[in-house]
matplotlib code that plots the C-alpha trace (Angstrom):
import matplotlib.pyplot as plt

x = [-21.8, -21.5, -18.4, -16.7, -13.3, -11.9, -11.0, -8.5, -7.3, -4.2, -1.7, 1.8, 4.3, 6.0, 4.1, 7.1, 8.5, 5.1, 5.1, 8.5, 7.6, 4.2, 4.8, 8.5, 8.8, 5.5, 4.5, 1.3, -0.1, -0.4, -3.7, -4.8, -2.6, -2.4, 0.0, -1.9, -3.0, -2.1, -4.5, -2.9, -4.1, -3.2, -3.8, -7.1, -8.2, -8.0, -5.6, -5.4, -2.3, -3.1, -0.4, -0.3, 2.1, 3.2, 3.3, 1.1, 2.6, 5.0, 3.8, 6.1, 4.7, 2.6, -0.7, -3.2, -2.9, -1.9, -3.4, -2.4, -3.4, -4.3, -3.1, -4.9, -1.7, 1.4, 3.6, 2.2, 2.9, 6.5, 7.1, 6.0, 8.3, 11.2, 10.4, 10.3, 13.7, 15.2, 14.0, 15.3, 11.9, 12.1, 10.7, 9.1, 8.8, 10.5, 8.7, 7.7, 5.1, 2.6, 0.6, 2.5, 0.5, -2.7, -5.8, -5.0, -1.4, -0.2, 2.8, 3.2, 5.5, 5.2, 6.6, 6.9, 6.3, 8.3, 5.6, 5.6, 2.4, 2.6, 1.5, 1.0, 0.9, -0.4, -1.2, -3.2, -2.4, -6.2, -8.5, -11.3, -9.1, -9.3, -12.9, -13.5, -12.1, -14.2, -13.8, -10.1, -9.2, -5.7, -5.7, -2.4, 0.6, 0.4]
y = [6.4, 2.9, 2.1, -0.9, -2.5, -3.1, -6.7, -7.6, -11.1, -11.2, -13.8, -14.5, -17.0, -17.4, -17.0, -16.5, -13.8, -12.1, -12.3, -10.7, -7.9, -7.1, -7.8, -7.0, -4.5, -2.6, -3.3, -5.1, -7.5, -11.1, -12.8, -16.4, -18.4, -21.8, -23.4, -21.6, -18.2, -15.4, -12.8, -9.3, -6.3, -3.6, -0.3, -1.5, -3.4, -7.1, -8.4, -12.1, -13.4, -16.6, -18.9, -19.5, -21.6, -18.7, -15.0, -12.6, -11.5, -8.5, -5.1, -2.8, 0.2, 1.0, 0.6, -0.9, -3.2, -1.9, -1.3, 0.7, 3.4, 7.1, 8.6, 11.6, 12.7, 13.6, 12.7, 9.1, 8.9, 10.2, 7.7, 4.8, 6.0, 6.2, 2.8, 1.2, 2.9, 1.7, -1.9, -2.0, -2.6, -2.3, 0.9, 0.8, 4.6, 6.6, 9.2, 12.3, 14.9, 14.4, 17.3, 20.0, 23.2, 21.6, 20.9, 17.2, 17.6, 14.6, 12.8, 9.2, 6.2, 2.7, -0.5, -3.9, -7.0, -10.2, -11.6, -8.5, -7.0, -3.2, -1.0, 2.8, 5.0, 8.6, 11.7, 14.5, 18.2, 18.8, 16.2, 17.0, 15.7, 12.1, 11.8, 15.2, 17.5, 15.7, 18.6, 17.8, 15.1, 14.1, 10.7, 9.1, 9.5, 9.8]
z = [6.3, 7.5, 9.5, 8.1, 7.5, 4.1, 3.2, 0.4, -0.5, -2.6, -3.9, -2.5, -3.7, -0.2, 3.0, 5.2, 2.9, 3.0, 6.8, 7.0, 4.6, 6.1, 9.8, 10.3, 7.5, 7.5, 11.2, 10.4, 13.1, 12.0, 12.8, 12.0, 9.6, 8.0, 5.6, 2.7, 4.1, 6.5, 7.9, 8.5, 10.3, 7.7, 9.5, 10.9, 7.7, 6.9, 4.3, 3.6, 1.8, -0.1, -1.2, -4.9, -7.0, -9.1, -8.2, -10.3, -13.6, -13.1, -14.1, -16.1, -14.2, -11.2, -13.0, -13.1, -10.0, -6.6, -3.2, -0.1, 2.4, 2.3, 5.6, 7.1, 8.9, 7.0, 9.9, 9.9, 6.2, 6.7, 9.6, 7.4, 4.6, 7.1, 8.5, 5.0, 4.3, 7.6, 7.1, 3.5, 1.9, -1.9, -3.2, -6.7, -6.5, -3.7, -1.7, -3.7, -4.2, -7.0, -8.6, -6.6, -6.2, -7.4, -5.3, -5.6, -4.3, -2.4, -1.1, -2.3, -2.4, -3.8, -2.3, -3.9, -1.8, -2.3, -4.6, -6.8, -5.3, -5.4, -2.5, -2.5, 0.5, 0.2, 2.2, 0.5, 1.4, 1.2, 2.7, 0.2, -2.6, -1.5, -2.9, -4.3, -6.9, -9.5, -11.9, -12.3, -14.8, -13.6, -11.9, -11.3, -13.6, -17.3]

ax = plt.figure().add_subplot(projection="3d")
ax.plot(x, y, z, "-o")
ax.set_aspect("equal")
plt.show()
């Protein structure tokens, strides 16, 4: 396995609102910035918020477009959920358990940034479910 950092560029309609959400809200560290872009340290990975004239079209549900993190530690996941709550970040879906009792059981919540981008944060009860359990057909909500 090659060690690498994930990079994601995504659209935002307001850079200052994005900075407040990601830095003050989620606790990301801001890197380089310009009048059109902002680099963020997103849990050790590189996000780049790019200013656009219009935000992406809103989604009626959580699919198909979202991004986020899978935490190895449940306490870290819970701490982020508590931070989001305390900072008044908008939840698209509040913290819950998905697939309870199944090999793919996990805790999840979704946030929505000021430009309508959706973020999911997860913790699996069984680490092998992150990439394994291929024999199970359930992926996401119906």
